[in-house]
N, C-alpha and C positions, 0 to 999 in steps of 0.2 A: 270588169273594166269596159267602159263604153268606147271600145276601139276594136278594129277588125283588120284581119289580113285581107287586102284587096287584090293582090297579085303576087305571084311567086315564080321563080325561075331557077334553073341550075345549069352549071357548066362542069364538064368532066375533063380530067387529064386526057390528053390526046392519044397516049400510048395504051395498048392493051397488053397486060401481062397474063398470059393464059396458063391454065393448069398443065398443059403440055410442056411449056417451057420450064415450069417449076418442077414438074415430074422428072425432067431430064437433069435438073439441078440437084434435087434431093432424093430422087428415086420414086417410082410409081407407088410402091407400098406405103411410103410415108405420106404421099399426097392423097391417097385414098382415105387414109385415116383422118387427115386434116379436113378433107372435103366432107366426110361423113359428119364431122362435128360442126363445121362452120357453114356448110352449104355454099361456100363461095367458090365459083369456078373461074371467074375473071376479075381482074382489078384494073382500074384506070389510073395511069401514072402520068404526071405532068412531064412535058418535054424539057429538054435541056434549057436552063435559064428561066423557066417559068416559075413564078412565085405565087404566094397566096393572093397578093393584090391583083395579079394578072387574071387569075381564075375568077376572083370576086368581081372585078370590073366587067369581065365578060358576061357574067350572070346578070349583073345589074343592067347592062346595056340591052339585054333581051327584053327587060321590062319596058324600058323607054322606047324600044323599037316596036313592040307589039301591043302595048296598052295605051290608054289615053293619058296616063300619068306623065306629067312634064317635069323636066329637071328643076325648073324654078319652083315647083311645088314642094320640093324636099327642104325641110328646115332642121332635120336631125338625121345624122348618119352614124350608125353604130357598126363597127367592124369587129367581129369576134374571131380570134385565131390564137393558136399556140405556136404557129410557125410564121411569125411576122417577117417582112422583108428586112427590117432593121430593128435593133433594140430601140432606137429612136431615129426618126420620128415615128408616130403611129401610122398604121396602115390606113386608118380612117382619113387622116389628112392627105395621104397620098391619093386615096381613092376619090376624095372630094375634088381634088384638082383634075385628075384624069377624067372624071365623069362630067366635069363642067358644071358642078353644082354651085349654087349661090355662095358668096363669101359670108353671108349671114347664117349659113348652115352650121349648126353645132356638130362637131365630129370627134369621136373618141373610140378607143379600143376597149374590148373586154377580153382579158387574158384568161381563157378557159378552153378546155378540150371538149370532150364528148357531150357534155351537158349544155353546150352553147345555146341551143335553140330555146328552151324554156326561160333561161336567164335573160337572154337578149330580148325575147318577146315581151317578158314582163317589164323590162326596163323601158322599152319603146312605148308600151301601153301606159305605163305610169307617167311618162313625160307628156303624152297626149292628154291623158285624163286630167293632169294638173294644169294644163294650159300652156306648158312650157314649149310645146311643139304641136304642129297640126298634122304633118305628114312625115313619117319616119321611113327611111330606107335602112334595112338591116342586111348586112352581108356576113355570112359565115363561111370561112375558107381555110383550108390547110393543105400543105404539101408535105404530109408526114413521111412520104417515101424518102425525102431528103435526110431523114434522121435514122433510117433503117439500114442495117448492114445487109448486103445482098445474100449473105449466107446464114442469116438468122431466120430459120423457117418458122419460128413462133410468131414473127411479125410480118415478114415479107409476103407470106401466103394469105394474109388477112386484110391489110390496109390498102386503101386507094386514095387518090388525090381528087378533090372536087371542091366546088363552091356552090352555095345557094344564096339567093337574094330574095327578099320579100319586102313589100310595102305595108305599113300599118297606118291606118287613118281613123279618124273619129267615126263612131258608129252610133246609131240611134238605140241599138240594143247592147246588152252586156255580152258581146261576142267572146271576149276573153274572160270566160266565166270564173275560173278559179285556178290557183297555182299552189304547188307544194314543193318545198326545197329541203335539201339536207346535205351534209358533208361529213366525211370521216378522214381527217388529215392523218390519222394514225396509219392509214393504208397508202400513203403517198408513194412509198417505195415500190408498190406493185406496178406502177406505170410511170416511168421517169427517164429523163435523159440526164444522167449524172453530171457530166462535165459540160455544162451549157449556160452557166450564168456566173454571177458574182460569188456565190457560195463556193463553187469549185471551178475556177477559171481553167480553161483547157490548156494542157501541157503536152509535151511530146509523149509522156508516159500514157496519156489517155488515148493515144492512137494505136496502142499495142492491142492486137487481136487476141481474144480469149475465147476458147470453145468450152461450153459447159457440158455437164453430164448427159444432157439430152441432144448434144450435137449441134447446138445453136452457137454460131460465131458472131461476136460483136466486139466493140470497143466501148470505153467509158463515154465516148463522144456520141455513141449511138443510143437510140431509144431501147429501153428494156421493158418488157411486159411479162408479168407473172400471170399467165392466163388463168391458172387455178384460183389465184387470189381475187382477180376481177370477177370470175364466175361466182365465187362464194359470196362476194359483196352483192352482185346483182341478184343472185338466187334469194338472198334474205331481204334485201332492201326494196326491190321492185314491188313485190306483193304488199309489203307494209305501206309503201308510199301510195300505191294505187288505191288500196283499201281506205287509207286515211283521207285521200282526196275525195273518193266517192262518198264516204261517211259525212265529210264536211259539207257536201252539197246534197245530202239526203238522196243519193242515187245508188243504183246497183249496176252490175255488169250489163244487165239487160237494157238499161237506159242509154248505153253508149252504142253508137252506130258503127264506130271503127276505132280500133286500137293501133297506134303506131309507136313502136318501141325503137330505141336506138338500135341501129342495124349492126350490132357487134358480131353477130353470128347466129345461124338459125337455131342451134340448140339452146343458146342463151335465151332467145326470144320465145321459142316454143315452150321451154321449161317454165318460164315466168307465166306464160299464158295458161298452161295446164294447172299451175298452182292456183291461179285466179279463177279457174273454170270458165275461161273465155272460149266461146265456140271458135273453132279454127277459121271459119269464114269471116270472122270479124277482125282478124289479125292481118295487117298488111306487111308484105315483104318487098324490099327493094335493095338487095345486097348481092344477089347471086351473080350478077353480071358486072358489078362495079366495085365490090368490096366494101369493107367498113370505111366509110368516108368521114368518120369523126362527127363533129358537131353539125356538119351539113347533111348527115344521113336522114334525119327526120324530115326536114323541109324538102329534101329530094323525094322521099317517099310520099309526102303530102302532094307535091306537084305531080308525081306520077299517078297517084290515085285520082286526083282531080281531072287530069287529062284523059284518063280512061273511064271517067264517069262513075268511079267507085266512091268518090267523095263529092257530094252535091250540097248546094246551099240548103241550110236548115238542118243538116246532119250535125250530130254531136260527136266530136272526136276526142279521144284521150291520148295524149302523148306522154312518154316517159323516157328520159335520157339518163345515162349513168356513165361514169368512167373517171378520167384523169382527176386526181385531187386527193382522195377520191371524192367525187361530187355526184349529186343526184338532183333531178328536177322533173316535175310533172305538171301538166296543165290540161284543163278541159276547155275545148274551144267549140263555140257554136259557129259552124261554117257559114260565113256571111252571104246574104243575097246580093251584096254589093261586090262580090268577088268577080274580078274581070277576066282572069285566066291564068293558066300555067304554061310556062315556056321553057324550052331547052334547046341547046345547040347539038344535042345528041339525038338518038332515035327512040321515041317512046315505044315503038313496036319491038325493040330489041330486048325488053325486060321480061323475063319469065316470072310469073307470079310465084312459082315454086321451082326449085332446081330440078334438072334431069336426075334420073335415078343413078347415073354413074358419070364419071368424068368423060369429057370429049375423047374422041378416038385417038387424037395425038397425045393425050395424057396417058394412054395405056401402054405406050411404047417404052 
């Protein structure tokens, strides 16, 4: 597609949930095992009353504050989330008003979880290539912590709240080189919030706490994750999707400068990379200090890589996302020379490229 990402920003939940706090909640031994698998030491959690639209608007404002892109330039706003402020109206319409975008701007939501980035990117690129839009603002945001029971160690230890925003504009080159998508609805039950919609309206019975055989406590109104089921899906599907995308473009692993996978956990990412025989130095991580931030995780990692000089114009990056649905999406992006910059309200210097070899001292207690 002759469209390119020209700026990118992210915003994190303001609270930090440390390994030490969770160690005191679940026990140090349990946390050591989880940390060894996930590599996640800290999670960013949205403050009281903060919703996905708040984080998303905050990320978008960073672009308008720091780049030359003007609000009146935006004629398409896509907001992708699985934790909307309301069932109706859409978060996109809320954000259009709060950001002061033109009333001639098209605005709609994409209801999708961890695979948000490639789906939303392809949609924005298609609108631009068709001539239906010239400048698209895409926001990906979720406050998943709102759905997680505080005693469900399978989820509370992994997920963080965050938003990413990026602008897509017309390009002289085919910067959005290629996409590949897939889905497996048979696995929908592996990551689900059961009592959350019209199929199963929430009732008093759904607020009853249940503790499973692994010691995870939740209710039917909370999110449930089958970590093994997600891992099995990712283990099989990621190499197939990446190889299919490379073959479609007559490329090999050696032709890609950087690989950015959904930051679901270090072992998930590293296992996929090993199966694909990707050199470790080509795989970018940004999860250890913020957690699995759902659909925002890939653009957050891209912003972090760009800010650190690891991702530069002219480089070829392959992204691959997977999760809720179950859904899958991948893309090859030629990083544009028109890229203006990466921005955050957090601290770029706080991100370790790899996790420490053990939990922080307060987690050992």
